[in-house]
C-alpha positions as CSV (number, residue, x, y, z in Angstrom):
1,M,40.2,36.1,-86.0
2,T,38.3,33.5,-84.0
3,L,39.1,32.8,-80.4
4,L,39.5,29.3,-79.1
5,K,37.6,30.2,-75.9
6,R,34.7,31.8,-77.7
7,Y,32.0,31.4,-75.0
8,V,32.9,32.4,-71.5
9,L,30.8,32.4,-68.3
10,K,31.1,35.7,-66.3
11,L,29.7,36.1,-62.8
12,F,28.9,39.3,-60.9
13,I,28.2,38.8,-57.2
14,S,27.4,41.5,-54.8
15,L,25.9,41.4,-51.3
16,K,22.4,41.5,-52.6
17,Y,22.5,40.1,-56.2
18,I,24.0,37.4,-58.4
19,T,24.2,37.8,-62.1
20,A,25.6,35.2,-64.6
21,N,26.3,36.0,-68.2
22,V,27.6,33.8,-71.1
23,V,29.6,36.1,-73.4
24,D,30.6,35.5,-77.0
25,R,34.1,36.9,-77.1
26,N,34.2,37.1,-80.9
27,N,31.7,39.9,-81.0
28,G,31.4,40.9,-77.4
29,R,27.7,40.0,-77.1
30,I,25.9,38.6,-74.1
31,L,24.2,35.4,-75.4
32,A,22.3,34.5,-72.2
33,S,21.9,36.0,-68.8
34,A,20.2,35.2,-65.5
35,S,20.1,37.3,-62.4
36,T,18.5,37.6,-59.0
37,V,17.5,41.1,-60.0
38,E,14.8,39.7,-62.3
39,H,11.4,39.9,-60.6
40,D,10.4,36.3,-61.5
41,L,13.5,35.0,-59.8
42,K,13.4,37.4,-56.9
43,R,9.9,36.2,-56.1
44,S,10.9,32.5,-56.1
45,F,13.1,32.8,-53.0
46,E,13.7,35.0,-50.0
47,C,17.1,36.7,-50.4
48,G,16.9,39.0,-47.5
49,R,20.1,41.1,-47.0
50,T,22.4,38.6,-48.7
51,C,21.9,36.1,-51.5
52,N,22.9,32.6,-50.6
53,A,24.0,29.5,-52.5
54,K,20.4,28.4,-53.1
55,A,19.8,31.6,-55.0
56,A,23.0,31.0,-57.0
57,T,21.8,27.5,-57.8
58,V,18.5,28.9,-59.2
59,V,20.5,31.4,-61.3
60,G,22.6,28.6,-62.7
61,E,19.5,26.5,-63.5
62,V,17.7,29.4,-65.3
63,L,20.9,30.3,-67.3
64,A,21.2,26.6,-68.3
65,M,17.5,26.6,-69.5
66,R,18.1,29.8,-71.5
67,L,21.2,28.4,-73.1
68,R,19.4,25.2,-74.1
69,T,16.6,27.3,-75.7
70,E,19.2,29.2,-77.7
71,G,20.8,25.9,-78.8
72,L,24.1,26.7,-77.0
73,D,24.1,24.0,-74.4
74,Q,27.3,22.5,-76.0
75,G,28.9,25.8,-76.8
76,Q,29.0,24.8,-80.5
77,G,31.0,21.8,-79.6
78,R,33.8,23.6,-77.7
79,G,31.9,24.2,-74.5
80,I,31.6,27.2,-72.3
81,Y,34.8,28.2,-70.5
82,V,34.9,29.0,-66.8
83,D,37.9,30.1,-64.9
84,V,36.7,29.2,-61.5
85,N,39.9,30.3,-59.6
86,K,39.7,33.7,-61.3
87,E,36.0,34.1,-60.5
88,I,36.6,33.2,-56.9
89,S,39.6,35.5,-56.5
90,K,37.7,38.4,-58.1
91,K,34.6,37.9,-55.9
92,G,36.5,37.0,-52.7
93,F,37.0,33.7,-51.0
94,Q,33.7,34.0,-49.1
95,S,31.8,33.8,-52.5
96,R,33.3,30.5,-53.5
97,T,30.1,28.5,-52.6
98,K,28.0,30.8,-54.8
99,V,30.5,30.5,-57.7
100,W,30.5,26.7,-57.4
101,A,26.7,26.6,-57.0
102,V,26.2,28.3,-60.4
103,V,28.8,26.1,-62.1
104,N,27.3,22.9,-60.6
105,A,23.8,23.8,-61.4
106,M,24.7,24.5,-65.1
107,R,26.6,21.1,-65.3
108,N,23.7,19.2,-63.7
109,N,21.3,20.7,-66.3
110,G,23.4,19.4,-69.2
111,I,25.6,22.4,-70.1
112,K,29.0,21.5,-71.4
113,L,31.5,23.5,-69.3
114,V,35.2,23.6,-69.6
115,L,36.8,24.4,-66.3
116,E,40.2,26.1,-66.3
117,D,42.7,25.4,-63.6
118,N,46.1,27.0,-63.5
119,N,46.4,27.5,-67.2
120,E,45.5,23.8,-67.9
121,D,42.1,22.9,-69.3
122,V,40.1,20.5,-67.3
123,T,36.9,19.5,-69.0
124,T,33.8,18.1,-67.4
125,D,33.2,16.1,-70.6
126,H,35.4,13.0,-70.8
127,S,34.9,12.6,-74.6
128,R,37.2,15.5,-75.4
129,Q,39.4,15.0,-78.4
130,Q,43.1,15.8,-78.3
């Protein structure tokens, strides 16, 4: 059985680190990942005690680059699903700027994202077929 929302963006935000994964829900595999835990990313900015929106933007850009190299920038035509309200409610309202920073960085780097809002799909691509 194949799922309609096959590729999903999952975010993990703590006080010190931000991790973004794109998961294939058909087989439970992580297809691409980026995190401030990685030494190359950690050296590129000064996180201090807390990671800020600038670090989240860098994570989104690196994840977008890795998705493009894997050939998944369009999510095999369906896009990559993001439930922003769910991610914000899971991480807490104070993390909303970090969540949106990752999402916007991925969109600005050419990744086709499908944003979900109150059980209605809102795509960022206006050429969606109905």
